[in-house]
VOGU-525336 format. One record per residue: x, y, z of N, C-alpha, C, O, CB in turn; residue in three letters. Coordinates in steps of 0.1 Angstrom, whole numbers, padded with zeros to 4 digits, always signed. Glycine has a CB too. Layout:
// VOGU-525336
XYZXYZXYZXYZXYZAla ...
// end
This chain:
// VOGU-525336
-0522+0289-0071-0512+0289-0083-0499+0284-0081-0494+0288-0070-0511+0303-0088Met -0493+0277-0089-0480+0273-0088-0469+0286-0091-0472+0293-0101-0479+0260-0098Ile -0460+0289-0085-0453+0297-0084-0439+0294-0081-0437+0286-0072-0459+0304-0077Glu -0429+0299-0085-0428+0301-0101-0425+0290-0112-0420+0279-0111-0417+0312-0104Pro -0431+0296-0124-0430+0288-0134-0420+0293-0145-0423+0302-0153-0445+0287-0139Ile -0407+0288-0146-0396+0293-0154-0403+0286-0170-0409+0275-0172-0379+0285-0148Asn -0400+0293-0177-0406+0291-0193-0392+0295-0199-0384+0304-0195-0421+0303-0199Met -0389+0283-0211-0381+0284-0220-0386+0283-0232-0397+0278-0234-0373+0276-0218Val -0379+0288-0243-0386+0289-0256-0372+0282-0265-0362+0290-0265-0391+0308-0261Gly -0370+0273-0270-0360+0265-0276-0364+0267-0293-0374+0262-0298-0360+0247-0269Ile -0356+0274-0300-0359+0277-0314-0372+0284-0317-0378+0283-0328-0359+0264-0321Lys -0377+0292-0304-0390+0296-0306-0390+0312-0296-0386+0313-0285-0403+0281-0300Leu -0396+0321-0302-0394+0332-0294-0411+0331-0287-0421+0330-0293-0390+0346-0304Asp -0410+0334-0270-0421+0334-0266-0426+0346-0262-0421+0354-0254-0422+0327-0259Leu -0441+0346-0270-0448+0363-0267-0456+0363-0256-0456+0353-0249-0460+0370-0280Asp -0462+0374-0254-0468+0376-0241-0481+0367-0240-0485+0363-0229-0472+0391-0240Asp -0487+0363-0252-0500+0355-0256-0495+0344-0249-0498+0343-0237-0505+0353-0272Asp -0486+0335-0254-0479+0320-0250-0478+0324-0237-0488+0320-0231-0464+0314-0257Ile -0470+0330-0228-0469+0332-0214-0480+0331-0206-0480+0324-0196-0464+0341-0211Lys -0490+0339-0208-0503+0340-0202-0507+0327-0202-0509+0322-0191-0512+0349-0208Arg -0509+0322-0214-0516+0308-0215-0508+0297-0208-0514+0288-0202-0519+0302-0230Tyr -0497+0298-0208-0486+0288-0200-0492+0287-0186-0497+0278-0181-0469+0294-0199Val -0489+0301-0180-0491+0307-0168-0503+0300-0164-0503+0290-0157-0492+0322-0167Ser -0518+0307-0171-0529+0302-0167-0532+0287-0167-0539+0282-0158-0536+0308-0173Lys -0528+0280-0176-0529+0265-0177-0520+0259-0167-0527+0254-0159-0526+0259-0191Lys -0511+0257-0164-0500+0253-0158-0502+0257-0141-0500+0250-0131-0488+0261-0165Ile -0505+0266-0143-0508+0278-0129-0517+0269-0119-0514+0267-0107-0518+0295-0134Gly -0529+0264-0127-0541+0263-0119-0538+0249-0115-0547+0245-0108-0556+0266-0125Arg -0531+0241-0117-0528+0228-0115-0526+0224-0100-0526+0213-0095-0516+0225-0123Leu -0524+0237-0094-0525+0235-0079-0536+0228-0072-0534+0220-0062-0526+0246-0073Asp -0546+0232-0078-0557+0227-0070-0557+0208-0069-0565+0202-0062-0572+0233-0079Arg -0548+0203-0077-0550+0190-0077-0538+0183-0067-0535+0171-0065-0550+0185-0093Tyr -0531+0195-0063-0518+0189-0054-0524+0189-0039-0534+0196-0036-0502+0199-0055Leu -0518+0183-0031-0519+0182-0016-0513+0193-0010-0503+0199-0014-0513+0171-0011Pro -0520+0196+0002-0519+0211+0007-0504+0213+0011-0501+0225+0013-0529+0213+0021Arg -0496+0204+0012-0483+0205+0020-0473+0208+0005-0462+0214+0005-0479+0188+0030His -0477+0203-0004-0469+0202-0019-0473+0216-0023-0464+0220-0030-0476+0189-0032Ala -0483+0225-0021-0487+0238-0028-0476+0250-0025-0474+0261-0031-0503+0242-0022Arg -0470+0244-0015-0463+0257-0007-0449+0259-0017-0445+0269-0022-0458+0253+0012Ile -0442+0243-0020-0429+0245-0026-0428+0238-0037-0417+0234-0040-0419+0242-0019Thr -0443+0237-0046-0441+0232-0062-0436+0242-0067-0437+0253-0062-0453+0228-0070Ala -0430+0241-0079-0427+0250-0088-0426+0241-0100-0428+0229-0099-0415+0257-0083His -0423+0247-0114-0426+0241-0127-0418+0249-0136-0418+0261-0137-0440+0240-0131Ala -0412+0239-0145-0403+0242-0158-0411+0239-0172-0415+0228-0176-0389+0234-0158Glu -0411+0250-0177-0419+0248-0191-0407+0248-0200-0397+0255-0197-0433+0261-0195Val -0409+0239-0213-0398+0241-0223-0407+0240-0233-0415+0231-0233-0386+0231-0224Arg -0406+0251-0243-0414+0253-0257-0402+0252-0265-0392+0258-0265-0422+0267-0259Leu -0409+0238-0277-0398+0238-0287-0404+0240-0301-0415+0234-0304-0389+0225-0285Arg -0397+0248-0311-0401+0248-0323-0392+0233-0332-0381+0233-0336-0398+0265-0330Asp -0401+0221-0333-0393+0212-0338-0395+0211-0354-0402+0202-0358-0395+0199-0330Ala -0390+0219-0361-0392+0217-0375-0387+0201-0380-0376+0196-0376-0385+0228-0382Lys -0396+0196-0388-0398+0183-0394-0401+0181-0406-0408+0190-0410-0406+0176-0389Met -0397+0172-0415-0398+0175-0429-0413+0176-0433-0416+0178-0445-0389+0164-0436Asn -0420+0174-0426-0436+0171-0428-0443+0187-0424-0455+0189-0427-0441+0157-0416His -0435+0196-0419-0440+0209-0414-0437+0210-0402-0430+0201-0397-0453+0213-0415Gly -0441+0220-0395-0437+0226-0379-0444+0218-0372-0456+0218-0374-0440+0241-0375Asn -0439+0211-0362-0445+0206-0350-0436+0213-0336-0424+0215-0334-0444+0189-0352Arg -0447+0216-0328-0447+0224-0316-0445+0213-0303-0453+0205-0301-0460+0233-0314Tyr -0434+0215-0294-0431+0204-0285-0435+0208-0273-0428+0218-0271-0419+0200-0285Glu -0444+0206-0261-0442+0215-0246-0440+0203-0241-0446+0193-0243-0454+0225-0239Cys -0428+0206-0229-0426+0197-0222-0426+0207-0208-0422+0218-0207-0413+0189-0227Glu -0431+0199-0196-0433+0206-0182-0429+0197-0174-0433+0185-0175-0447+0211-0177Val -0417+0201-0161-0413+0194-0151-0422+0201-0141-0423+0213-0141-0398+0193-0149Val -0430+0192-0130-0431+0197-0120-0426+0192-0108-0427+0181-0105-0441+0200-0120Leu -0418+0202-0101-0413+0197-0088-0420+0198-0078-0427+0209-0076-0401+0202-0085His -0420+0184-0070-0429+0182-0058-0422+0176-0049-0414+0166-0051-0439+0174-0061Leu -0424+0182-0036-0419+0174-0023-0416+0161-0025-0426+0154-0022-0429+0175-0013Pro -0406+0154-0028-0403+0140-0028-0400+0134-0043-0395+0123-0044-0414+0134-0022Gly -0404+0141-0053-0405+0136-0065-0408+0146-0077-0413+0157-0075-0414+0126-0064Glu -0406+0142-0088-0408+0154-0100-0418+0146-0111-0418+0134-0112-0389+0160-0109Ser -0424+0153-0117-0438+0148-0125-0433+0156-0139-0432+0168-0141-0457+0156-0118Ile -0431+0145-0148-0429+0151-0162-0441+0148-0172-0446+0137-0173-0416+0146-0169Thr -0445+0158-0179-0453+0153-0192-0448+0162-0204-0445+0174-0202-0470+0156-0191Ala -0448+0153-0218-0446+0163-0229-0455+0154-0242-0461+0143-0241-0427+0166-0233Arg -0453+0163-0252-0466+0159-0259-0460+0171-0272-0454+0182-0269-0486+0163-0248Asp -0463+0167-0283-0459+0175-0297-0470+0173-0307-0473+0162-0311-0445+0170-0304Ser -0475+0188-0311-0486+0185-0322-0481+0196-0332-0469+0200-0333-0502+0188-0316Thr -0492+0198-0341-0488+0212-0348-0494+0222-0346-0494+0232-0353-0489+0212-0361Leu -0501+0222-0334-0502+0239-0327-0499+0239-0314-0501+0229-0307-0518+0247-0326Asn -0493+0249-0310-0485+0252-0300-0493+0251-0287-0488+0245-0278-0478+0265-0302Met -0506+0255-0286-0515+0257-0276-0523+0246-0274-0529+0244-0263-0523+0267-0278Phe -0523+0237-0284-0530+0226-0286-0518+0214-0277-0524+0204-0272-0534+0223-0304Ala -0505+0215-0277-0498+0210-0269-0497+0213-0255-0493+0206-0246-0490+0210-0275Ala -0500+0224-0254-0499+0228-0240-0512+0221-0232-0511+0214-0222-0500+0245-0240Ile -0527+0224-0240-0536+0216-0236-0534+0204-0232-0538+0201-0221-0543+0215-0242Asp -0528+0194-0243-0523+0179-0240-0516+0178-0228-0521+0170-0220-0513+0173-0250Ile -0504+0185-0224-0498+0184-0213-0504+0185-0201-0502+0177-0192-0490+0191-0214Val -0514+0198-0201-0518+0201-0188-0530+0189-0184-0533+0188-0173-0524+0217-0186Glu -0535+0183-0192-0545+0171-0191-0537+0158-0185-0541+0151-0176-0552+0166-0206Gln -0523+0157-0193-0515+0144-0187-0510+0149-0172-0511+0140-0163-0500+0139-0198Lys -0507+0161-0170-0502+0166-0156-0514+0166-0147-0512+0162-0135-0495+0181-0157Leu -0524+0169-0151-0538+0166-0142-0540+0152-0137-0545+0149-0126-0551+0170-0149Lys -0537+0142-0147-0538+0128-0144-0528+0123-0135-0530+0117-0125-0538+0119-0156Asn -0517+0127-0138-0505+0124-0127-0507+0127-0118-0504+0118-0110-0494+0128-0129Gln -0511+0141-0111-0514+0148-0100-0523+0142-0092-0522+0141-0080-0519+0161-0102Leu -0536+0135-0101-0545+0128-0091-0540+0117-0088-0544+0113-0078-0558+0125-0093Lys -0532+0110-0094-0525+0096-0090-0515+0098-0078-0510+0090-0070-0516+0090-0103Arg -0512+0113-0079-0498+0114-0067-0507+0115-0056-0506+0108-0047-0484+0128-0068Tyr -0516+0126-0057-0524+0128-0044-0532+0119-0036-0534+0119-0024-0532+0138-0047Lys -0537+0107-0046-0542+0094-0043-0531+0087-0032-0532+0083-0021-0544+0085-0057Asp -0521+0086-0040-0509+0077-0033-0508+0085-0021-0509+0078-0011-0492+0076-0042Ile -0506+0097-0018-0504+0102-0006-0516+0104+0005-0513+0104+0017-0498+0115-0010Arg -0527+0105+0001-0538+0101+0011-0537+0087+0013-0532+0084+0024-0554+0104+0005Ile -0539+0080+0006-0538+0065+0011-0526+0061+0022-0529+0055+0032-0534+0055-0002Asp -0512+0066+0020-0505+0066+0029-0511+0069+0043-0512+0062+0053-0495+0073+0025Arg -0513+0082+0043-0515+0090+0051-0529+0083+0062-0528+0084+0075-0517+0104+0042Arg -0542+0077+0053-0551+0068+0061-0542+0059+0066-0542+0059+0079-0560+0060+0053Glu -0534+0052+0061-0532+0038+0065-0522+0042+0078-0524+0035+0088-0524+0028+0051Lys -0513+0051+0079-0507+0054+0089-0519+0056+0100-0520+0048+0110-0499+0066+0085Ala -0528+0066+0099-0533+0070+0108-0543+0060+0115-0548+0062+0126-0537+0081+0104Ala -0547+0048+0104-0552+0039+0109-0546+0030+0118-0551+0028+0128-0557+0034+0100Gly -0536+0025+0115-0525+0021+0123-0524+0028+0136-0524+0021+0147-0513+0022+0115Leu -0522+0040+0136-0519+0046+0151-0533+0047+0156-0534+0046+0169-0511+0063+0152Leu -0544+0049+0150-0556+0047+0159-0559+0035+0167-0563+0036+0179-0567+0048+0151Gly -0557+0023+0160-0556+0007+0166-0548+0007+0176-0551-0001+0185-0549-0004+0156Arg -0535+0016+0178-0527+0013+0187-0531+0020+0199-0530+0016+0210-0513+0015+0183Met -0537+0033+0195-0542+0042+0208-0555+0032+0216-0554+0028+0227-0550+0059+0201Lys -0565+0029+0206-0577+0022+0213-0568+0009+0218-0575+0004+0226-0591+0017+0202Gln -0558+0002+0218-0553-0008+0223-0546-0005+0235-0546-0013+0244-0546-0014+0213Ser -0539+0007+0235-0531+0012+0246-0542+0019+0254-0537+0023+0265-0519+0023+0241Leu -0557+0022+0253-0564+0031+0263-0574+0023+0268-0583+0026+0276-0569+0046+0258Gly -0572+0009+0260-0585-0001+0273-0580-0003+0284-0568-0005+0286-0590-0016+0270Arg -0589-0002+0292-0586-0008+0308-0588-0022+0310-0596-0030+0305-0596-0002+0320Arg -0579-0024+0318-0580-0040+0322-0590-0043+0327-0593-0035+0336-0570-0046+0330Pro -0598-0053+0325-0609-0060+0331-0602-0068+0343-0593-0076+0344-0616-0069+0321Glu -0616-0060+0355-0609-0068+0368-0612-0084+0366-0619-0090+0359-0616-0062+0384Pro -0604-0087+0374-0601-0105+0374-0610-0110+0380-0610-0105+0391-0589-0111+0381Ala -0619-0121+0378-0632-0125+0381-0627-0135+0391-0621-0146+0390-0641-0130+0370Asp -0630-0126+0404-0627-0134+0416-0640-0135+0424-0647-0125+0426-0614-0128+0424Glu -0642-0147+0431-0653-0150+0437-0656-0139+0447-0647-0131+0452-0653-0163+0443Pro -0671-0138+0450-0675-0129+0459-0677-0138+0471-0682-0149+0470-0687-0120+0455Ile -0674-0134+0478-0680-0139+0493-0690-0132+0497-0691-0120+0493-0671-0137+0506Glu -0701-0138+0504-0714-0133+0509-0715-0141+0522-0724-0139+0529-0726-0137+0498Ile 
// end
């Protein structure tokens, strides 16, 4: 679980149902994080009631703070829970890319280090000297 999750309602009262739903959806995104990022990751959630001329729209913005960078996703729809679901999917896709980039860097570094160890670990071949009989 991503902990802590700071939730703020702008022009909106956050009831327990919304808080539980956000905690469930955003909290389980840690499965897409690399292990080193799970410890320090935390989230800020802003839920806003944006009254428009054509009716109410609800906006959800989530900022995940990870080691080295922050990932942000935002969406607005007519339904608060739908906005949360869409933001969760956007974050999931961004976290998959974040994890792939981190793994690629680690594998490249490990590959280079492995090649260096192999080249340093080779024993010099004995010089071809004529054998006297």
